[in-house]
N, C-alpha and C positions, 0 to 999 in steps of 0.2 A: 676741121673747125667750121668751114662754110656749110657742110652738110648738117652739122649740129644746129647751126642757126636756122637753117631751112626747116628742119623737122620741128623745132620749137615754134616757129612762126606758123606752121600749118597744123599744129595740134588742135584737135577739136576741143571746145570748152567742156571742162569737167563740171558736173553738177555740184553745187555747193553742199557741203556737209550739213545736215540738219538733224536735230535730236528727234523731232517728231514731225508728222505731216498729216495733211488732210486731203482726202479726195474731194472732188467738186460736190458730189452728192452729200457727203458728210458735212461739208461747209454749208450747203444750202439748208440741210436739216437743222444744224446748230443755230444758224442765223434765224430761221423761222421760229425756233423754239425760244431763243434767248434774247433776241434784239428788242430793246425797249420800244422802238417805233411800232413794232407789231403789237406789243402789249398795250400801248396807248390806244391803238385802234380797237382792241378788244374791250377796253373800258367804255368806248362809245356805244357798243352793242349793249353792254350792261346798263348804261345810263338810259338808253332809249327803252330798253325792256322794263326798267324801273318806272319810267313815265307811263308805259302801257299798263303796268300793274296798278299804278295810282288811279288812272282813268277808269280801268275796269272795276276798281273798288267801289265806284259810285253805284254800281249795279248789284252789289252784294246785299244779302239779307242783313237787316239791322234789328237787333233786339233792344227794346227800351223798357224801362220800368222806373217808377218813382213811388216813394212811400212817405206820407206825412202824418204824423201824430200830433194832435194839439189838445191843449187843456185851457179852458176859459173859466174864470171866476168873476161873477158880476155882483157887486154890492146891492142890497135892497135899500129902498128909500126909507121904509119903516120896518126894519127887519124884526122878526120875532127874536127872542133872546137865544133860542137854540139854533136857528138857521140864519146867520147874517148874510149869506150870499147864495146866488144861484151858481150851479156848476154845469159844465158841458165838456165832455170828452169826445173826441172824434178821431177816426182813423180813415184816411183816404189813400188809396193806392191805384196805380195804373200799370198795366203791363201789356205788351203786344209786340208785333213785328211790323217792319215796313221794308218796302223794296221798290226801287224805280226800275222798270223793265227797259230793255233796249229799244223798244218801240215808243218810249216816252210815257207809257201808262204807269201810274203809281198806285200801289196797293198797300193797305195797312189794316190787318186784323188786330183788334185791341179790345181791352176791357177796362172799365172805370168803376170803382167801388167806393162808396162812402158809408161808414158805419158810425152811429152816434149813440152816446150814453148821456142823457140829460136829466137834470133834476132842478125844479123851480117851484117855489111856493106861491109866487104871484101870477104865474101863467101855467096853462096846462102843458106838460112836456112828457115825452115818451121816448123810450129807446127805439132804435130802428136802423135800417140800412137800405140803401138803394144801389142798384148796379145797372150798368149799361154795357152790353157787348155788341160790337158792330164790326162790319167789314166795309172799309171805305175805299173807293176807287176814284181816281182823277184821270180823265181821258182828254188829251189835247186834240182839238178838232180841226184846227186850221193849219196844222203843220205836218201833214201827212202822217197823222197819228204819232208824230214825234220820231219816227224811225230814222229819217235822214237828218234830224236835228239832234236828238239826244244821243244817238249812237255814232254821230260823225266823228267826235273827238277820239273815240276808241278805235274806230276803223282807220282813221288817219295815223294814230300812234302805231297801230299794227303795221301799216305801210312803212312808217319810218324805221321800224325794226328791220323789215326786209331790206330796205335801202342800206341800213348800217351794215348788215351782213354782206351785201354785195361790195360795199366800199372796203370792208375788212378783207374780202378775198382779193380785191384789187391791190390793197396795201401789201398783202402777202406776195402777190406777183411782182410788185415793184421792188419789194425787199429782196426777193429771189434774184431778180435781174441785177440789182445793185451789188449783191454779193457775188454773183457770177462775174460781173465786170471787175470787181476788186480782186477776185481770185485770179483771173487771167492777167490783170495788170501787175499783180504781185509776182506771178510766175515770170512775166516778161522782164521785169526789172531784175529779178534774181538771175535769170539767164544772161541778161546784158551785163550785169556785174561780173558774172563768171567769165564772159568773153573779155571784158576790159582787164580783169585780173590776169588772165592768160596773156593778153597783149602786153601788159606791163612786165610780166615775167620774161616774155620773149625779148622785149626791148632791153631788159637788164642783161640778158645773155648776149644780146647783140653788142652792148657796150663792152662786156668782158672780152668777147671774141675780137672786136675791133681793136681794143687796147693791145691785145697780143699781136695782132697783125701790124699795128702801127709801130710797136716796139721792134718788130722784126723788119721794119722798113718796107713791108709789102704794101701797106696803105699809107697815104699821107696823113699828117696829124689832123687835117681838117675833117677827115672822116670820123675821128673820135669825137670831135665837138658836135658834129651832126648827130651822132648816135646818142650822146649824153643829152642833148637838147630834146631829142625824140623821147628819151626815157622820162624826162621831167614832164613833158606834155602828157605822156601816157599815164603817169602817176596822178596828175591832176584830173584827167578824165576818169580814172578808176575811182578816185575819191568821190567825185560827183555821182558816179554810178552806184557806189555803195550807199551814199545818202539817199538816192532815189529808191533803192531797194528797201532800205529801212523805212522810209516814209510810206511806201506802198504796203509793206508788211503791217505797219501800225494801222493804216487805213483799213486793211483787210480785217484786222482784229476788231476794229470798231464795227465793221459790217457784221461780224460774227456775234456781236453783242457781248464781248468778253468784259469782265469786271475791270475797272481801271488798273488795278495792280497786276492783272494778267495780260494786258495788251502787249507788254514788252516780250512776253513769251508766246506770241501768236505762232501757231504751227505753220510750216511752209506748205505751199501747194505741191501735191505729188502727181496729179494727173498730167499727162502730156497734152499739148495743144491738139485739138481735134483734126483729123485728116481732112483733106479737101475732097468733097463728094460732088457728084453730079447734081446740079440744081437747075438744069434747063427747064424742067416742067414747072418749077416755082417762078422763074423769072421771065417766062414767055409772056408776050403781050396779052394773049387771050386769057392768061391766068390772073391778071391784075384785078379785074372786076370781081371774080369769085373770091379772091383773097380779101378784098375790102368787105364784101358781104359777110365773109366768115368772121372777120374781126368784129364787125358790128353785132354779130350774133353771139360772140364769145366774150368780148371785153366787159369785165365786171363794172368798170367805171361808167361805160355807156349804158349798160343795163340799169345801173343804179340811177343814172340821170333820167332815163325814161320811166322807171318805176316811181321816182319821186314826184312825177306829175299826178299819179293816182291819188295820194292823200291830199294834194293841193286841190284837186277837183272835188273831192269829198267835202273839204272845208268850204270851198266856194259854194257848193250846193247848199250846205248848211246855212251860209250867210244869206242866200236867196230865200230860203224857206223862212228864216227868222225875220225877214222883212214883214211878214204877215202879222196881223194882230194875234195876241194870245187869247184864244177862246177855249176855256176848259169846261168840260162836263164833269160834274161831281155826283157820284152815286154812293149811297150808304144803305146798308141793310143789316138788321140785327134784332135784338130783343132787350127788354128791360126786366129787372127783377126787384121785388120789394120784400123786406123782412121786418117783422116787429121786434126782433131781438137785435142786440148789438154784436152778434157773431159776425166776424169779418168775412166769412165765406157764405153765409146764409143767403145774401141777396143774389148770388149767382145761380141758386137752384130753387128758391122759394118764390111762389106767386109770380112765375115767369109769364110774360105776355107772349102773344103770338108775334109773328114777324112785324117789325117796324121798318120803315124805309124812308129815304128822302132822295130828291133829285134836284140839282141846281146847275146854274150856268154862271160863269164869271168871265169878264172881258177886260183885257188890258191892251190899250191901243195908243201907243205913242204916235202923235200926228206926223212929225217930221222923221223920226227914227234916224237921226243923223249919224249916230254911232254905228248902226248896223249898215247903213249905206256906205259909210267910209270903210268899214271892215270888208264889205263886198268888193269895193274898188281895190283895196290892198291885196286881197286874195286873188283877184283876177289878174292883177299886175304881176303877182308872184308866178302865176301859171305862165304868163307870156314870157317872163324872164327865163324860167327854166326851159321852156320850149326853145327859145333862142339859144340858150347855152347848150342844149342838146344838139341842135343843128351845128353849132360851132364845134362841139366836141367831135361830132361825126366827121366833119371836114378835117379836123386835126388828126383823127385816127386814120383817115384815108391817106393823108400826107405821110404819116409815120409808116404806114404799110409800104407805100411806094418807095420811100427813101430807104427803108430797111431792106427791101428786095434788091435795090440797086447796090446797097452796101455789101450785102452778101456776095452778089455777083462780082463786083469790082474788087472786093477784098480777096476773094479767091484768086482772081487774076493777078493781084499784087503779090500774093504769096508765091505763086508759080514763077512770076518774073523775078522776085527777090531770090528765090532758090536758084534760078539759072545764073543770076549775078554772082552769087556765092561760088558756084562751080567755076564760072569763067575767071573770076578774080583769083581763085585758088590756083588754077592752071597758069594764069599769067604770072603770079608770084613765083611759082615753081620754075617757069621758064626764065624769069629774071635772075634767079639764083644760079641757074646754069650759065647765064651770060656773065654773072659776076665771077664765077670760077675761072672763066677764060680771060677775064680782064676787060671785057667789052662793056660791062655794066658798072654802075656806081652805087654807093650807099644811098644817095638820094632817090635813085630809081627803086631800090628795095623799100625804103621808107614810104615812098608814095604808094607802091602796090600793097604794102602791109596796111596802110591806112585804108585803102580801097577795100581790101579783104575784110578787115575788122568792121568797117562801117557797113559793108554789105551783110555781114552776119547779124549786126544789130538791126538793120532794116528788115531782115528776114524774120527775126524774132518779133519785132514790133508788128510787122504785117500779119504774122500768124496770130498774135494776140488780138489784133483788130478784127481778124476774121472770126475768131472765137467769140468776141464780144458782139459782133454783128449777128451771129446766129442767135445769141440770147436776146439781142434787141429785136430781131424779127419775131421770135416767139412771144416776146412781151407785146409787140405791136399787134400780133394776131390773137392775143389772148390765149396762147397755147403754152403758157408756163406750166400749167397743170394738165394732167390727163383728164379725159372725160369722166364725169361723175358716174358712180355705180348705179345699179338699178334703183336704189333707194334715193339717190340724189342727195344724200346727207354727208358724203365724204368725197375727198379728192386727193390725189397723190401727185407728187412732183414728176414732171416729164424729164426727159434727158435733155438738158440745156446745151449739151455739146454737139447735138445733131440737128440738122435743119428739120423743120416740121414737114410732114408729108402733105402733098397737095390736097 
């Protein structure tokens, strides 16, 4: 009977039975594909791309046309009996194209035609038409030909799209890390629940065995009370462990982005905890500075912060240029046509003149220009704010890298220490059972060592989970969640989050 109790107490935890499971890579893939947080960040790229399209639309070609047909009837003061009114019919139409170039120059080739059909008894009147075809150009002179003014909004919007894409990649990295942490936490709570379940079963067997020995008057009745109290305690601990396992599983389902009705069916993690590997080259003192530089060169959030200064500088330069008066040079060249008939197209080809042209200058000069000065102050303040935030972010990243390196190193030591504790407590429990067989030990000694053994197993599981999370944390801090981009730089793939990054 004593040997049966011992073998039950020293039994290794059995893996909980699961219907389905996910590897870490499958979990990461599903999370990045289905999680709503990732899709929300995707919409930001779409929104900023839409803004870029809107601004770029101001430089599109624009076709315009208008047609007006009119009829006028004018009564005569002393009309003849047969013709009481004068009449006039006219057809006027305009057509052309216009476009503002990105350097601020506006061009507009267009034509205007007026054709008349008149009849009057009191005055001389005749049919006829007139046309004017011209090519108009407006050139801004005092604003760098408009390039840094008119094209600034589009260039800034293009920079905003680039920043949004970097932030999207950082969102993917953060989601991958959160999923990995949920994965290992769920696995740890499942294993801990399995340990507590085995401990409760062993406690139940201990009660049954002790009951037999008490009835045989080998053990005093107090031993049975101690064993039963121990069983009640282990049952309470098992219930709490089961609740923790369920909560962690549901949190894992949320990280996967499962629909609400599917979270209760979240698959169980199937990958084992990563083995302890040699990380001396990563945690050496001389490796810290290169690691920080690597993080600053790879972290998408830091790159987004530095890139966001570019469109702000563009807009600030636009505000500086727009402080100048608006001085425009207007140029026009074309020809005119005249027709004696009321044919709507005849003026465009009959009695055409040689080239006509005009040149002019217009000036718009607000004296104080308070709005533009205020806009410049605002945009320069935005630049200063983002530069300060970028410095602050670089300091935060450096701290994250240093802490993550220490976590990996210390968590690895904790796993090895916890493993040794499990082995030592297991041997101590076995020795205590041998003493109990000879009568030199007590149930309290057994219970105490069983508690030590079960708690050491739980600590080993938690330490191993913390080590696995620390690896993912280090990869996130270094910006190494994804492998390097391919030759095209347009795609990237998930790295192995269960192995430390290479130096």
